[in-house]
Each structure stands twice: as C-alpha cells, then as structure tokens.
C-alpha positions in Angstrom: 43.2 27.2 -4.1 46.5 27.4 -2.2 45.7 31.0 -1.1 42.5 29.8 0.6 44.4 27.2 2.6 46.9 29.7 3.6 44.2 32.2 4.7 42.5 29.5 6.8 45.8 28.5 8.4 46.6 32.2 9.2 43.1 32.7 10.6 43.4 29.7 12.9 46.8 30.8 14.1 45.5 34.3 14.9 42.4 32.9 16.7 44.7 30.7 18.9 47.0 33.5 19.7 44.2 35.8 20.7 42.4 33.4 23.0 44.9 33.8 25.9 43.5 30.9 28.0 39.9 31.4 27.2 39.6 27.8 26.2 40.8 26.6 29.6 38.2 28.8 31.3 35.5 27.7 28.9 36.2 24.0 29.7 35.9 24.7 33.4 32.5 26.5 32.9 31.3 23.6 30.8 32.3 21.0 33.5 30.6 23.1 36.3 27.4 23.4 34.3 27.3 19.7 33.6 27.8 18.9 37.3 24.9 21.3 38.2 22.5 19.7 35.7 23.0 16.0 36.7 20.1 14.9 38.9 20.8 13.1 42.2 19.9 9.5 42.2 17.7 8.6 45.2 17.9 4.8 44.9 19.8 2.3 42.9 18.6 -1.2 42.0 20.3 -3.9 44.1 20.6 -7.6 43.6 17.4 -8.2 45.6 15.3 -6.0 43.3 16.4 -7.5 39.9 14.9 -10.8 38.7 16.1 -13.1 36.1 13.3 -14.3 33.8 13.2 -17.1 31.3 11.5 -16.5 28.0 8.7 -18.9 27.3 6.9 -19.7 24.1 3.1 -19.7 23.8 3.0 -23.4 24.8 5.0 -25.4 27.1 5.5 -29.1 26.1 7.0 -31.8 28.4 7.3 -35.5 27.5 7.8 -38.9 28.8 8.8 -42.0 26.7 6.9 -45.0 27.8 9.0 -48.2 28.0 12.3 -49.0 26.3 12.3 -48.3 22.5 12.9 -51.4 20.3 13.7 -51.3 16.6 10.6 -52.1 14.6 8.2 -51.9 17.6 5.9 -48.9 18.2 6.8 -46.8 21.2 4.5 -44.3 22.9 5.5 -40.8 23.9 3.2 -39.0 26.4 3.0 -35.2 25.9 1.8 -32.7 28.5 0.8 -29.4 26.9 0.1 -26.2 28.7 -1.0 -22.9 27.1 1.0 -19.9 28.4 -1.4 -17.4 26.7 -4.7 -18.5 28.3 -7.6 -20.7 27.1 -6.8 -21.2 23.4 -7.2 -24.2 21.1 -3.8 -25.8 20.4 -2.8 -27.7 17.3 0.0 -30.2 17.7 1.9 -31.3 14.6 4.3 -34.2 14.6 7.3 -34.4 12.2 10.3 -36.8 11.7 13.2 -35.3 9.8 15.0 -38.6 9.1 12.5 -41.1 7.7 15.3 -43.8 7.6 15.5 -43.5 11.4 11.8 -43.5 12.4 8.3 -43.6 11.0 4.8 -43.2 12.2 2.4 -46.1 12.5 -0.5 -45.9 9.9 -3.0 -45.1 12.7 -1.0 -42.1 13.9 -2.4 -38.7 12.5 0.3 -36.2 11.6 -1.5 -33.5 13.6 -4.1 -33.2 16.4 -6.2 -30.3 17.6 -6.8 -29.9 21.3 -9.8 -27.9 22.6 -9.4 -24.8 24.7 -9.7 -25.2 28.5 -9.8 -22.7 31.3 -7.9 -25.1 33.6 -4.3 -24.6 34.4 -3.8 -28.4 34.3 -1.8 -29.7 31.4 -3.6 -31.4 28.6 -2.2 -34.8 27.7 -1.7 -36.4 24.2 0.1 -39.5 23.2 2.0 -40.0 19.9 3.4 -43.3 18.7 6.5 -43.8 16.6 8.4 -46.8 15.2 12.2 -46.6 15.5 14.0 -48.1 12.5 17.7 -48.1 13.7 19.9 -47.6 16.8 21.2 -44.2 17.9 19.7 -40.9 19.0 16.5 -40.2 17.1 14.4 -37.0 17.2 10.6 -36.5 17.1 9.7 -32.8 16.4 6.5 -31.6 18.0 5.1 -28.2 17.0 2.3 -26.6 19.1 0.5 -23.7 17.4 -2.1 -21.2 18.6 -4.3 -18.9 16.5 -4.4 -15.3 17.8 -5.8 -12.0 16.5 -2.2 -11.2 15.3 -1.7 -14.5 13.5 -0.3 -17.9 14.4 2.2 -18.4 17.2 4.0 -21.6 17.8 6.5 -23.6 19.8 8.6 -26.5 18.6 10.2 -29.1 20.8 12.6 -31.8 19.6 12.2 -35.0 21.7 15.3 -37.2 21.7 14.8 -41.0 21.7 17.9 -43.1 22.4 18.0 -46.6 21.0 20.8 -49.0 21.9 23.8 -48.3 24.0 24.8 -44.8 25.0 26.6 -42.6 22.5 30.0 -43.7 21.4 32.8 -42.6 23.8 35.4 -40.3 22.3 38.7 -42.0 21.6 41.7 -40.4 23.3 44.9 -39.9 21.2 48.4 -39.5 22.5 49.8 -39.9 25.9 49.2 -37.8 29.0 52.4 -36.5 30.6 53.5 -33.7 33.0 55.5 -30.7 31.7 58.2 -28.8 33.7 55.5 -26.6 35.4 53.7 -29.7 36.7 50.7 -29.3 34.3 49.2 -32.2 32.5 49.7 -32.2 28.7 48.9 -34.6 26.0 51.8 -35.6 23.7 50.9 -36.8 20.2 53.3 -39.2 18.5 53.0 -37.8 15.0 52.5 -41.3 13.5 49.4 -42.1 11.5 
C-alpha cells in the first residue's frame, strides 16, 4: 500500500514539473471564454419597477366592537367579510380558547354560513360574546371556503380589552449617566 502512495506522489511531482506554466495559460483561457459567453444585460430593474406585495388569505375579516365591554354583559362584534377568491360561500366559525375569560350567549351559534355573492361589497355578520373577567380577551374567527382543491381558510384573533389598559412595566434601578455621557440603569443588587 505504501508503494502506491509513493507512486502517486512521484507522478504528481512529475506532472507539476512538466507543466512549465501551462496552468497559468489555461486559467487565462478559461477566464477569456467565460467573459465571451456572458450575455450583455439590456436593462436592470430599478426601484420604480419592483413592487412590494402583501400576502392575503382567501378571506379578509375586519371587525368593530360595539360599545364598551362590561363583565357579565353581552357585547356585539360586527364582522365585515370579503372573499379574495371570487364569489364563494363562506363559513364563519367562532372559538374562545379560554372559557374562564369569555363565553357565548345561548342564542349564539358556533358557526354561520354566508351565501356567495358577486358583489365586491363586504358581507356583514354579528357575533355576541359575554366577557367574564377583566384583561385582554381574544375571540378567534375562522373563515373557510370550499374549493376544488379542498378547504382554504383564514383565522383572525379579535382582541377585546376589559378594564384599564395593560399593566405598566415597573422600572428597576436608577438611571444615571456614565463617563461617555450615555444613560445607564444601575441596579442596587438588593432583593
């Protein structure tokens, strides 16, 4: 096995000694051929040509909370639903993740089907919920459309704030200025 390694090493040395700068000429020829093959670009896209697009789901849902939510009292949420895929029947499904925070009134169905319309006007639907505690609560609305390829859907979380705004973050330590003039916060290290 060692004789094979020696043979390969000697062959590589002889090949390198016999080249006499052929590698340098070969690299120049390759560079010239690559430059000759590259096509000339006639126009390049500028900032005016490109557009930024926003991805949309099959259904757009906007909402408006009617009145101020009060614990234990039903509150109405108006939904405006627009199909982004044309005239299709839309099924709205309502869901609450935390049943200790909100519930549906008995008369509120868990899902509603909306007929297909050719109009670009949004279809409106109203859902009612009963808040059970203060804080930020969420109503999830799922809009589904049946297509030839299957069901496609969009989910929107609607935040409902009860009571005062979110708790303010408590600041720790003391703000001072360091030797560079930058504001820093110094923590005392006491519990």
